[in-house]
C-alpha positions in Angstrom: 131.4 112.2 48.9 135.0 113.1 49.7 137.0 115.5 47.4 139.0 112.4 46.2 135.7 110.7 45.2 134.5 113.9 43.5 137.9 114.1 41.7 137.5 110.5 40.5 133.9 111.1 39.3 135.1 114.1 37.4 137.9 112.1 35.7 135.3 109.4 34.8 133.1 112.0 33.2 136.2 113.4 31.4 137.2 110.0 30.1 133.7 109.4 28.7 133.5 112.9 27.2 136.8 112.5 25.3 136.2 108.9 24.3 139.6 107.7 25.6 140.4 104.1 26.3 142.1 102.9 29.4 145.1 101.9 27.4 145.4 105.4 25.9 145.3 106.9 29.4 147.8 104.4 30.8 150.3 105.2 28.0 149.9 108.9 28.5 149.9 109.0 32.3 152.4 106.3 33.1 150.0 104.6 35.4 149.9 100.8 34.8 147.0 99.7 32.6 145.7 97.3 35.2 145.5 100.2 37.7 143.8 102.5 35.3 141.2 99.7 34.5 140.5 99.1 38.2 140.1 102.8 39.0 137.7 103.5 36.2 135.8 100.2 36.8 135.2 101.4 40.4 137.3 98.5 41.9 139.7 101.0 43.5 137.7 103.3 45.7 140.5 105.4 47.1 143.4 105.9 44.6 146.5 107.6 45.8 146.6 111.4 45.2 149.6 111.1 42.9 147.8 108.5 40.8 144.8 110.9 40.4 147.1 113.7 39.4 148.8 111.5 36.8 145.3 110.6 35.4 144.4 114.3 35.5 147.5 115.2 33.4 146.5 112.6 30.8 142.8 113.7 30.6 143.5 117.4 31.1 146.9 118.5 29.8 148.1 121.5 31.8 148.1 124.7 30.0 145.9 123.6 27.1 142.6 125.2 27.9 139.8 122.7 27.9 141.9 119.9 26.3 140.1 120.4 23.0 143.0 122.1 21.3 145.7 120.1 19.5 148.2 118.9 22.1 152.0 119.2 21.7 154.2 116.4 20.5 153.8 113.4 22.8 150.3 114.4 24.1 147.1 112.6 23.1 145.4 114.1 20.1 141.7 114.7 20.6 139.0 114.8 17.9 137.9 118.3 18.9 135.2 118.5 16.3 133.2 115.8 18.1 132.9 117.9 21.2 132.2 121.3 19.7 128.5 122.3 19.8 129.4 125.9 19.0 131.7 126.6 16.1 133.0 129.7 17.8 134.1 127.9 20.9 137.8 128.3 21.3 137.9 131.6 19.4 135.8 133.9 21.7 137.4 137.1 22.9 136.8 139.9 25.4 134.7 141.7 22.9 132.4 138.7 22.7 132.3 138.3 26.4 131.2 141.9 27.0 128.7 141.7 24.2 126.7 139.1 26.1 123.5 140.0 28.0 124.1 141.4 31.5 121.9 138.7 33.0 124.0 135.8 31.6 126.9 135.0 33.9 129.8 133.2 32.2 133.5 132.8 32.3 135.8 133.0 29.3 138.8 130.6 29.4 141.2 130.2 26.5 138.5 131.4 24.0 135.9 129.0 25.5 132.7 130.4 27.1 131.4 128.5 30.2 128.0 129.2 31.7 127.9 129.6 35.5 124.9 128.6 37.6 123.5 131.2 40.1 124.9 130.6 43.6 122.7 129.3 46.3 122.2 130.3 49.9 125.0 128.1 51.3 127.5 129.4 48.7 126.6 133.1 49.4 126.7 132.6 53.2 130.2 131.0 52.9 131.5 133.9 50.7 130.2 136.4 53.3 131.9 134.7 56.2 135.1 134.1 54.3 135.2 137.8 53.3 134.6 138.9 56.9 137.6 136.9 58.2 139.9 137.9 55.3 139.1 141.7 55.5 141.0 142.4 58.7 144.1 140.8 57.3 143.8 142.8 54.0 143.3 146.0 56.0 146.8 145.6 57.5 148.2 145.5 54.0 147.2 148.7 52.1 148.8 147.5 48.9 146.2 144.7 48.7 142.5 144.6 48.1 139.8 142.0 48.7 137.2 141.3 46.0 134.4 138.7 45.6 132.2 137.5 42.7 130.9 138.7 40.4 134.1 140.7 39.5 136.0 140.1 36.3 139.6 139.1 36.3 141.5 139.0 33.1 144.3 136.4 33.1 147.2 136.1 30.8 148.3 138.9 28.4 145.7 138.2 25.7 142.0 138.8 25.3 140.9 135.2 25.6 140.4 134.6 29.4 138.2 136.4 31.9 137.2 134.6 35.1 135.1 135.5 38.2 136.7 133.9 41.3 134.4 133.6 44.3 136.8 135.4 46.7 140.3 136.8 45.8 143.0 139.2 46.9 144.9 141.4 44.5 148.1 143.1 45.6 149.1 144.6 42.2 146.3 146.5 40.6 148.4 149.5 39.3 146.4 150.0 36.1 143.2 151.1 38.0 140.9 149.7 35.3 137.4 150.4 36.6 135.9 147.5 34.7 138.1 144.5 35.8 141.3 143.3 37.4 144.0 142.8 34.8 146.5 140.7 36.7 146.6 137.4 38.4 145.3 137.6 42.0 147.8 136.6 44.7 145.1 134.5 46.5 141.9 132.9 45.3 139.1 130.9 47.0 136.6 128.9 45.0 133.5 127.2 46.6 132.5 124.0 45.0 128.9 123.2 43.9 127.5 120.2 42.0 127.6 122.2 38.7 131.2 123.5 39.0 133.3 120.7 40.5 135.3 119.9 37.3 135.6 123.6 36.5 137.2 124.4 39.8 139.0 121.2 40.6 140.7 120.9 37.2 140.2 123.6 34.6 140.6 126.6 36.8 143.3 125.0 39.0 145.5 124.6 35.9 144.6 128.0 34.6 145.4 129.7 37.9 148.7 127.8 38.2 150.0 128.9 34.9 148.6 132.5 35.2 150.7 133.2 38.2 148.2 132.8 41.1 150.2 132.0 44.2 147.7 130.4 46.6 144.4 128.7 45.7 141.8 127.3 48.1 139.0 125.0 47.0 136.2 124.8 49.6 133.8 121.8 49.5 130.8 122.7 51.7 129.0 119.5 51.1 131.8 117.5 52.7 133.2 120.3 54.9 136.7 119.9 53.4 139.2 122.4 52.0 142.1 121.9 49.6 144.9 124.5 49.9 147.3 124.7 47.0 150.7 126.5 47.3 151.0 127.1 43.5 154.5 128.6 43.9 156.1 125.5 45.4 154.0 122.4 45.8 151.9 120.4 43.3 150.0 118.5 46.1 147.5 120.3 48.2 147.1 120.4 52.0 143.8 119.0 53.1 141.7 120.6 56.0 138.2 120.3 57.4 135.6 122.7 58.7 137.0 122.1 62.2 140.4 123.6 61.4 141.9 127.1 61.5 143.9 127.4 58.2 146.8 129.7 57.9 147.1 131.9 54.8 150.4 130.8 53.4 151.2 134.2 51.7 150.8 135.9 55.1 153.5 133.8 56.7 151.1 132.7 59.4 150.0 136.3 60.2 146.5 135.6 58.9 144.2 132.6 59.1 140.6 131.5 58.5 138.7 129.8 61.3 136.4 127.3 59.6 134.9 126.1 62.9 133.6 129.6 63.4 132.3 129.7 59.8 130.6 126.4 60.3 128.7 127.7 63.3 127.6 130.8 61.3 126.3 128.8 58.4 125.1 125.7 60.1 121.5 126.1 59.0 122.5 125.8 55.4 124.9 122.8 55.7 123.8 119.3 54.8 122.2 117.9 57.9 124.2 114.6 57.7 127.5 116.3 58.4 128.9 115.9 61.9 129.4 118.8 64.3 
C-alpha cells in the first residue's frame, strides 16, 4: 500500500468516525461532490495529492486538535459528545500526563491523551540507523542536539501538548529543563506503523506545522517510502524511496540520509515482498 493509499484509508476512517456525508465534505473542501463520492466509494484509486489535502482540511481542520472541538465560523460543526468516551478528553494537562503510570506510553495533544503502541524490531532498527547517520551532522553544529523516543517535547506555550517524536533535532534548548524539551524541534522524523498512520500523517503533521517545526519526515518502512515536508515554505511534500539519498533541507545540502544504506542494514526486518 502506497502512502497515498494509506492517506485515503485514513480519510475514509475519519469520515466514518465523524459521521460526515459526502455533500458536507464537498461543501467544506471545495472538491466537486461527484469527485468526493467516487473517492470514498473506491472508484478513484489514485486521487491527486491536492485533492487529498483538500479532503484532509475538511475532515481535519488545521490547528483544531483532534477536530472534536467547535470549529470557527465557516467550519463544519462536529457533535463532539458522540465521540467522547472519556469526559476528561480535551481537558487533560501536563499534570495529568505526568501522573500516569510510567509503563503507559502516551502523547498529550491539545488536552487529548493518545495511547502509543510499543515499537517493534523494524521500528527500532530504523531509529538506530537514522540516528547513526544524523549524529555526524549534528556533531558539526554544537548548538544542536539529537534526541530519540521516548523523550518528551512540550509544544506551544500552554500545558496541553507533550509529544514523543521518534527522532528529532533541537537547536534551541536554552532552558536546560532536565525533564523535557520545551520548544519546537527544528527537525523531526516519525516512522509509520499500522497503529499510528493517522496520528503521524495528519494529527501530528498539523500540530508540528503550527508549533514551528521547520522540517518533518514521515518514513513508511512497509512501502519503503519517505515524505519530506518543508513546513516553512511548502504545503506539498517531496516523495522519496529507500533507494534514495535525501538531503536535510535545513542543512542546505550539507547533510543527508542514505536510505539505500539503511535498507541494507535492516533488510532482515523489512517485508519480504519489497524489491531490492
